[in-house]
N, C-alpha and C positions, 0 to 999 in steps of 0.2 A: 730519499723516500719515494719520489716520483719514479725513479728508475725501477724500484721494486714493484710498484704498482702496475707499470707498463709491462712488466716482465709476464704477467699473467695473461695478458691480452694476445689473442690470436691475430696477428697481423694480416694473415691471408683473408680471414673473415672481414676484417676491416676494409681491406681493399676491394673486396666482393661488394660490401654494401655501397661504398663510395662509387664503385663502377655502375651498380644498379641505379643509384640516385642520378649519376651523370648521364647514363644512356636513357633515362625516362625524364630528364629535366624538363622537357616541353610538356609532357603530360601532367608532372607534378606542379609546374608553373600554372597550367590551365586550370588545374584543380584548386589551387591556392586563390587564383584570380575568381573562381566562381564560388568559392566557399561562402562569401557573404550572401550571395543569391541562394545557395542551397540551404544555408542556415535560415534564411528568411522564409523560403518555401516550407522547409520542415517545421518551423515555429508556427507558421500560418495554419499548416495542415493539422498540427496537434492541437492548437487552439480552437480550429473548427470543429475537430472531433470532440473537444471538450464542450462547445456550445451545443452540439448535437446530443451529446449524452445528458446535458442539463434539460434540453427540451423533452427528451425521452423520459426523463425522471418526472418532469411535470405531468406528462400523460399518464403515468402510473400512480403519482401521489397528489395530483391536483396543485393548483397554485394558491390555494387557501381563499380564493375569491370566487369569481364566476365559474371557472373551470373545475370540474369534478374529476377526480382521478379514478382510474379503473379499480383500485382497492376499494374506494368508496362506493362505486357502483356495484361491485360485488356484494358489499355489506348490505346496501339497500335490496338487491335482488334476494339476498338470503332472508332478510326481514320479511319481504313479500311472500316468499315460499312458506316461511314459518306461519304467516298469517292465514295463507291457503289451507296449510295443514291444519290449523286450529278450526277454520271453518268446515273443513272436510270431517273432522272428528265429531263436530256438532251435528253435521248433517247425517253422519253414520249412526249416531245415537237416536236422532229423531226418527230415521227409517226404521231402526229396530223396534222402538216403541210403538210406531205407526202399525208395523206389521202385527204386534201383539194385540193392539186395539181393533184392528180390522177383524182379527181372528175371533175377537169377542162379539162382533156384530152378528146377530141372528135375525133371520127373516121368518115371519110366521108361514106356515106350510099347512095347507088343507088338502087332504086325500080322501077320495070317496071310498066307503066301505061297501063291499058287494055281498049279496046274499043270493042264495040259489032258490029261485022260484019257478017250479015245474021245469026244471032243466035249463033255465035261463038265468043268467047273472043279472041282478037288478041292484042299483044303488039302494042301499038300506040304510045309509047314514053317513056321517062325515067324521073324518079322524083329523084332530088338530095337532100340530107339532111345530117344531122349529128346525131350521137349517142354517148352516153357515153361509154368509154372503159370498165369501171367497174361500176356497180350500188352500190351506197351507200359506196364507198369506205372510204369517210370521216368519216361515222357514225361507221363502223367497226373498223377502226384504232383508232378512238377517244375512243372507248370502250376498245381497248387494251392499249391505253395510260392511261385512268383512272385506269386501274388495275395496271399498272406500278406505278402510283403516290401513290396508296394504299400501294404497296409493299415498296416504297421508304420512306413512312411515317413510316411503321412498322420498317424498318431498323434504321431509325432515333431514334425511342423510344428505341430499343435494345441498340443503341450506348449510349443513355443517361444513361440507367441502367447499362450498363458495366462500364461506367465512375464512377458512384456512387459505384458500387461494387469494382472497383479498388482502389478507394479512401478509402473506408472502410477496405479493405484488407491490405492497406499500413499502415493505422492508427493501426489496430490490430496488424500488424508485429511489429511496434514500440513499443506498449505496451507489447507485448510478450518478446521483447528483454529486456525491462526494468525489467519485471518479472524474466526472466532468469539470468540477472546480480544479482538481489537481492537474488535469490535462491543460486547462486554460493557463494555470499558473506557469506550468512547464513550457508551454508555447511562448508565453509572454516573456519568460526568462531567456529562452533560446533567441528570440528576436531581439531582446535587449543587448544580447552580447555584441551585436553589430554596432551598438552606440559607444561601445568601450574604445577610448582613444589609446592605441597601443604606442603612440609616437612619444608619450610623455616619458 
């Protein structure tokens, strides 16, 4: 049975492999001697990367205590922008109404009435009337009001995008935390291989 198994083997290839190992025995021995050190360095590096990933995730999501994450800050900024937008909308309405009310304010006007007396113009009476305090105040203030409306809509759009960004950052922070934990576990597992006693 063994003879049949060895019949399929290419003895020349086996000899090549044995020669390759023999000719590089010093390098292979050095690699084997350094293997624990390499394992430790690799494990420490992976664990360190895991710690960094966890710290970065705290920056994005916060730690649930004093530290507020970027996602939460984005949410707060979005709230502030929406509040500004509400205030701008109110100011816009007030401006529009104020323009209409100013247009309604009229001031009395007195004009002299002239008559011709022997070829000369002489004041012969007074003409009473009214005039607007400001011309087209409503139109001017309406124009300002419309501009405020546009600004308010832009702020609302920015707030929506900030909310989306905050949600994405919070999600990314959660994923980064998971990656960090896995990296730390992998680093610990790798360095723990050094504690295995192969002589048993």
